[in-house]
C-alpha positions as CSV (number, residue, x, y, z in Angstrom):
1,M,-31.7,54.9,-34.9
2,I,-33.0,52.0,-32.7
3,M,-36.6,51.2,-32.1
4,D,-38.9,53.2,-29.8
5,W,-39.1,50.3,-27.3
6,I,-35.4,50.3,-27.0
7,K,-35.5,54.1,-26.3
8,K,-38.0,53.6,-23.6
9,L,-35.9,50.8,-22.1
10,L,-32.8,52.9,-22.0
11,Y,-34.3,56.1,-20.8
12,T,-35.3,55.1,-17.3
13,H,-33.5,57.9,-15.6
14,P,-35.9,60.5,-14.3
15,Q,-34.1,63.3,-16.1
16,K,-34.6,61.7,-19.5
17,D,-37.6,62.1,-21.8
18,P,-37.8,59.0,-24.0
19,D,-39.5,61.0,-26.8
20,T,-36.7,63.5,-27.3
21,D,-33.7,63.2,-29.6
22,M,-31.6,60.1,-29.0
23,S,-28.3,62.0,-29.0
24,E,-28.2,63.1,-25.4
25,I,-24.7,64.3,-24.2
26,Y,-24.6,67.4,-22.1
27,N,-21.4,68.7,-20.6
28,H,-19.6,65.4,-21.6
29,N,-22.2,63.3,-19.7
30,L,-25.1,61.1,-20.8
31,T,-28.3,62.7,-19.6
32,Y,-29.9,59.3,-19.1
33,A,-27.1,57.7,-17.1
34,V,-27.1,57.1,-13.4
35,H,-24.0,58.9,-12.0
36,K,-21.6,56.8,-9.9
37,P,-18.4,59.0,-9.8
38,T,-15.0,57.4,-9.6
39,P,-11.9,58.9,-8.0
40,N,-9.7,57.0,-10.4
41,K,-9.3,59.7,-13.2
42,S,-6.8,62.2,-14.3
43,G,-6.6,65.1,-16.8
44,I,-8.5,66.3,-19.8
45,I,-8.6,64.3,-23.1
46,K,-9.8,64.6,-26.6
47,P,-11.5,61.2,-27.3
48,R,-10.6,59.6,-30.7
49,F,-11.5,56.0,-29.9
50,I,-14.2,54.0,-28.1
51,V,-12.9,51.0,-26.2
52,L,-15.3,48.2,-25.4
53,H,-14.7,45.9,-22.4
54,Y,-16.4,43.2,-20.4
55,T,-16.4,43.5,-16.6
56,A,-15.5,39.8,-16.0
57,G,-18.2,39.9,-13.3
58,S,-21.9,39.2,-13.0
59,T,-23.3,42.5,-11.8
60,A,-23.0,46.2,-12.5
61,E,-22.8,46.8,-8.7
62,S,-19.5,44.8,-8.5
63,A,-18.0,47.0,-11.2
64,I,-19.2,50.2,-9.6
65,R,-17.7,49.2,-6.2
66,T,-14.4,48.5,-7.9
67,F,-14.4,51.9,-9.7
68,E,-15.4,53.7,-6.5
69,S,-12.4,52.3,-4.6
70,P,-9.2,54.4,-5.0
71,S,-7.1,51.3,-4.2
72,S,-8.3,49.5,-7.3
73,R,-6.6,52.0,-9.6
74,V,-9.0,51.2,-12.4
75,S,-12.1,52.9,-13.9
76,A,-14.0,53.6,-17.0
77,H,-16.4,56.2,-18.3
78,L,-19.5,54.0,-18.4
79,T,-20.8,50.6,-17.1
80,V,-23.8,49.0,-18.9
81,G,-25.7,46.4,-16.9
82,K,-27.3,43.3,-18.3
83,N,-30.7,45.0,-17.9
84,A,-29.4,47.9,-20.1
85,R,-29.1,50.3,-17.2
86,V,-26.3,52.8,-17.8
87,Y,-23.9,54.2,-15.2
88,Q,-21.5,57.1,-15.7
89,H,-18.3,57.3,-13.7
90,A,-16.5,60.3,-15.3
91,P,-17.2,62.9,-18.0
92,F,-16.1,61.8,-21.5
93,N,-13.4,64.4,-21.7
94,V,-11.7,63.2,-18.6
95,K,-9.1,60.4,-18.6
96,T,-10.1,57.2,-16.9
97,W,-8.0,54.1,-16.3
98,H,-9.4,51.3,-18.4
99,A,-7.1,50.6,-21.3
100,G,-3.8,49.8,-19.6
101,P,-0.7,49.4,-21.8
102,S,-2.1,49.9,-25.3
103,Q,-1.5,51.0,-28.8
104,H,-3.6,51.5,-31.9
105,M,-3.4,53.4,-35.2
106,G,-0.2,55.2,-34.1
107,Y,-1.6,56.2,-30.7
108,S,0.0,54.8,-27.5
109,G,-1.5,54.7,-24.0
110,L,-5.2,54.8,-25.1
111,N,-6.4,56.0,-21.7
112,S,-5.4,59.4,-23.0
113,H,-7.3,59.1,-26.2
114,S,-10.4,57.0,-25.6
115,I,-13.8,56.5,-23.9
116,G,-14.0,53.3,-22.0
117,I,-17.3,51.3,-21.8
118,E,-17.5,48.4,-19.4
119,I,-20.2,45.9,-20.3
120,V,-21.4,43.5,-17.6
121,N,-20.4,40.0,-18.6
122,E,-18.6,37.2,-16.9
123,G,-16.1,36.5,-19.6
124,W,-14.6,33.1,-20.3
125,M,-15.4,30.0,-18.2
126,L,-14.4,26.3,-18.2
127,D,-16.6,23.2,-18.1
128,E,-16.8,21.8,-14.6
129,G,-19.3,19.1,-15.5
130,H,-22.4,20.5,-13.7
131,Q,-21.7,24.2,-14.5
132,W,-19.4,26.6,-16.3
133,A,-17.0,28.4,-14.0
134,R,-13.8,30.5,-13.8
135,R,-11.6,30.2,-10.7
136,N,-8.8,32.4,-9.3
137,R,-5.4,31.2,-8.3
138,D,-6.7,30.2,-4.9
139,G,-9.4,28.0,-6.5
140,N,-12.3,30.3,-5.6
141,I,-15.0,30.7,-8.2
142,V,-15.1,34.3,-9.6
143,A,-17.6,33.6,-12.3
144,K,-20.1,30.9,-13.0
145,A,-23.1,30.0,-15.2
146,P,-25.4,27.0,-15.5
147,K,-24.8,24.5,-18.3
148,T,-28.0,25.7,-19.9
149,A,-26.8,29.3,-20.3
150,E,-26.7,30.7,-23.8
151,G,-23.3,31.6,-25.2
152,V,-20.4,30.8,-27.5
153,H,-18.1,27.8,-27.2
154,A,-14.7,28.6,-28.6
155,P,-11.0,28.3,-27.9
156,H,-8.9,31.5,-27.5
157,A,-5.1,31.7,-27.9
158,R,-4.8,34.3,-25.2
159,V,-6.4,32.0,-22.6
160,G,-5.2,28.6,-23.7
161,G,-5.9,25.6,-25.9
162,K,-9.1,24.4,-24.3
163,K,-12.6,25.2,-25.5
164,Y,-14.1,27.9,-23.3
165,F,-17.6,29.1,-22.7
166,W,-18.3,32.8,-23.4
167,P,-21.7,33.8,-22.1
168,A,-24.1,35.7,-24.4
169,Y,-24.8,39.4,-24.0
170,P,-28.5,40.1,-23.6
171,D,-30.1,41.8,-26.6
172,A,-31.3,44.8,-24.5
173,Q,-27.7,45.3,-23.3
174,I,-26.3,45.2,-26.8
175,Q,-28.9,47.7,-28.0
176,A,-28.1,50.0,-25.1
177,V,-24.4,50.0,-26.0
178,M,-25.2,50.6,-29.6
179,A,-27.3,53.7,-28.7
180,I,-24.5,55.0,-26.5
181,V,-21.9,54.5,-29.3
182,E,-24.2,56.3,-31.8
183,D,-24.4,59.2,-29.4
184,L,-20.6,59.3,-28.9
185,I,-19.7,59.2,-32.6
186,E,-22.1,62.1,-33.2
187,E,-20.6,64.2,-30.4
188,Y,-16.9,63.4,-30.7
189,D,-14.3,62.9,-33.5
190,I,-14.1,59.1,-33.1
191,I,-11.9,57.4,-35.6
192,D,-12.3,53.8,-34.5
193,I,-14.3,51.5,-32.2
194,V,-12.1,48.9,-30.7
195,S,-12.1,45.9,-28.3
196,H,-9.7,45.9,-25.3
197,E,-8.1,42.8,-26.8
198,E,-7.4,44.7,-30.0
199,I,-5.4,47.5,-28.4
200,D,-3.8,45.5,-25.5
201,T,0.0,45.3,-25.8
202,R,0.5,42.8,-23.0
203,G,-1.1,39.9,-25.0
204,W,-3.6,38.6,-22.4
205,K,-6.7,40.8,-22.5
206,T,-9.7,39.0,-24.2
207,D,-12.6,41.4,-23.7
208,P,-15.3,41.8,-24.8
209,G,-14.8,38.3,-26.2
210,P,-16.1,36.2,-29.1
211,A,-19.7,36.3,-27.9
212,F,-19.8,40.1,-28.6
213,P,-20.8,41.4,-32.1
214,M,-17.7,43.5,-32.6
215,E,-18.1,43.9,-36.4
216,Q,-21.6,45.2,-35.8
217,F,-20.1,48.1,-33.8
218,K,-17.4,48.8,-36.3
219,R,-20.0,49.4,-38.9
220,L,-21.7,52.1,-36.8
221,L,-19.0,54.5,-37.9
222,F,-20.2,54.3,-41.5
223,Q,-24.0,54.0,-40.8
224,N,-24.1,57.2,-38.8
225,P,-25.2,60.2,-41.0
226,H,-23.4,62.7,-38.8
227,R,-20.0,60.9,-39.3
228,D,-17.4,63.0,-41.1
229,L,-14.3,60.9,-41.6
230,D,-11.1,62.4,-42.8
231,A,-10.5,61.9,-46.6
232,D,-7.4,59.9,-45.9
233,S,-9.1,57.3,-43.7
234,Y,-9.8,53.8,-45.0
235,M,-11.8,50.8,-43.9
236,V,-10.5,47.3,-43.7
237,T,-12.5,45.0,-46.0
238,A,-10.8,41.6,-45.2
239,S,-12.1,39.5,-42.3
240,E,-8.5,39.7,-40.9
241,L,-5.8,41.9,-42.3
242,N,-2.1,41.4,-41.2
243,V,-0.1,44.5,-40.1
244,R,3.5,44.1,-40.9
245,T,6.7,45.9,-40.0
246,G,7.4,47.0,-43.5
247,P,5.8,47.3,-47.0
248,G,5.9,43.7,-48.1
249,A,4.7,40.2,-47.1
250,E,8.3,39.3,-46.2
251,F,8.2,41.6,-43.2
252,G,7.2,40.3,-39.8
253,R,3.6,40.4,-38.6
254,I,2.8,42.7,-35.7
255,K,-0.9,42.1,-35.3
256,S,-4.0,42.1,-37.4
257,F,-7.1,44.3,-37.9
258,V,-10.6,42.9,-38.1
259,K,-13.0,43.8,-40.8
260,G,-14.4,47.4,-40.4
261,T,-11.4,48.8,-38.6
262,I,-10.7,52.4,-39.6
263,V,-7.0,53.1,-40.5
264,P,-5.2,56.2,-41.6
265,D,-3.1,56.6,-44.8
266,L,0.3,57.8,-43.5
267,G,2.2,57.1,-46.6
268,R,2.6,54.5,-49.4
269,S,5.2,52.2,-50.9
270,G,3.8,50.5,-54.0
271,S,0.6,48.7,-53.0
272,W,1.3,49.0,-49.3
273,V,-0.1,51.6,-46.9
274,R,1.6,52.8,-43.7
275,V,-1.0,52.9,-40.9
276,S,1.2,53.6,-37.9
277,D,4.8,54.5,-37.2
278,D,5.9,50.9,-37.7
279,G,2.9,49.2,-39.3
280,W,2.0,48.5,-42.9
281,V,-1.0,46.8,-44.6
282,H,-1.7,45.8,-48.2
283,G,-3.9,48.4,-49.9
284,A,-6.0,45.8,-51.8
285,Y,-7.9,45.2,-48.6
286,L,-8.7,48.8,-47.9
287,R,-11.4,51.1,-49.2
288,R,-12.1,54.8,-48.8
289,A,-14.1,55.4,-45.6
């Protein structure tokens, strides 16, 4: 579990005692979260995945306003601010609208199978000489940062060929999300922790971006002592593992899994393992989870 000072940082809600057990989910809600309900929800779900997003904005308040508006047609279960403050918008067993068109490990439409966590971060920006910024189609700035800001400089195929600036996530914010994810994998039968980019079938989502330590979160599934994975689950050991349409390198590539991804064994053909209805990976890059 994380250090005591992180516990005290997280548990600022008056209902939460920072000296009690870290796993704090009651009636599908975090006891230490500030409740900001969303009307954008529908139906009961059984969570199997945790989907991590960035808000593409600078403040938790802007995300909360979006989720409180019925006309936005978007929502998530949680928002985590840069200061590690946690806001809950719907119970974890209720469907929220965060994943959009999506597919992963044989599941389609991950809104019906996942918990969505929005992490306050501006997302990618371009160099404007005196600052980093992202503008909308009208030319208005929707995100900006000073040139001295910490972050990652990297291209991204889903955005374009330029080198983009991806602002860093504060340490306290990362630790807050890690504590939440630990609570969730203790409470629910979570089989994978994924980025929005990883599950998006439209080909343009990039969150939570290259500045986010995604592999660190993947490893939480194995580090948690309460985790009881199915005997037929495997972990990807390659840094990037191609998923193909059939059991062989001659078949077309669908997508790839990052190191630490959990995949099922749905059948075998020689050295190849079927991980979804139409996806196969080479078994040399898998190990028993």
